[in-house]
C-alpha positions in Angstrom: -37.0 -12.3 -17.9 -36.6 -13.6 -13.7 -33.7 -15.6 -15.3 -32.5 -12.7 -16.6 -32.1 -10.7 -13.5 -31.1 -13.4 -11.7 -28.1 -13.5 -13.9 -27.6 -9.9 -13.7 -27.5 -9.8 -10.0 -25.1 -12.9 -10.5 -23.1 -11.0 -12.1 -23.2 -8.3 -9.9 -22.8 -10.2 -7.1 -18.9 -11.6 -8.7 -18.1 -8.5 -9.6 -18.2 -7.8 -6.4 -16.7 -10.4 -4.7 -13.5 -10.1 -7.2 -13.3 -6.3 -5.9 -13.3 -7.8 -2.6 -10.9 -10.4 -2.9 -8.3 -7.5 -4.9 -9.2 -4.8 -2.3 -7.5 -7.3 0.1 -5.1 -8.3 -1.2 -3.6 -4.7 -1.7 -3.9 -4.1 1.5 -1.9 -7.2 2.6 1.2 -5.6 0.9 3.8 -5.6 3.4 5.3 -1.7 4.3 6.5 -0.2 6.9 5.0 2.8 8.9 7.3 6.0 9.1 6.7 9.2 10.7 9.5 11.9 9.6 11.7 13.7 12.3 11.7 16.8 10.1 8.2 17.6 8.9 5.6 15.0 11.1 4.8 13.7 7.7 3.6 10.3 8.4 4.4 7.8 5.2 3.8 4.4 4.4 7.1 2.3 2.6 6.8 -0.1 0.2 9.1 -3.7 1.5 10.8 -2.9 -2.0 14.0 -1.9 -2.8 15.2 1.4 -3.0 15.8 4.8 -1.2 12.7 6.3 -0.3 12.0 10.0 1.1 9.4 12.3 2.7 6.5 13.2 -0.1 6.1 16.3 2.5 10.4 17.9 2.8 12.1 15.4 0.7 14.2 14.2 3.1 15.2 11.0 2.8 13.9 8.3 5.1 15.1 4.8 4.7 16.8 2.9 2.7 15.6 -0.9 2.0 17.7 -3.7 1.2 17.1 -6.7 -1.2 16.9 -8.6 2.2 13.6 -6.4 3.1 15.5 -4.4 6.1 14.9 -0.9 6.7 17.4 1.0 8.0 16.4 4.4 9.2 18.8 7.6 7.5 19.9 10.2 10.1 18.2 13.7 9.1 18.4 17.0 10.8 
């Protein structure tokens, strides 16, 4: 009985440690922090190639190229 409880606690501990590693890996993902000049919404843009817009008002915020350089676009 004692070994069964110990085994359950060990498994729960390992699952908790794996969950913490996943959360740590996700938080290490490089992002750009951008604030929309039109509506003031602050958002995170991943360093993956693509064009990104403000989720609040839809104004284009940045274009990320393959070289992982963001260029902010001018908007009113």
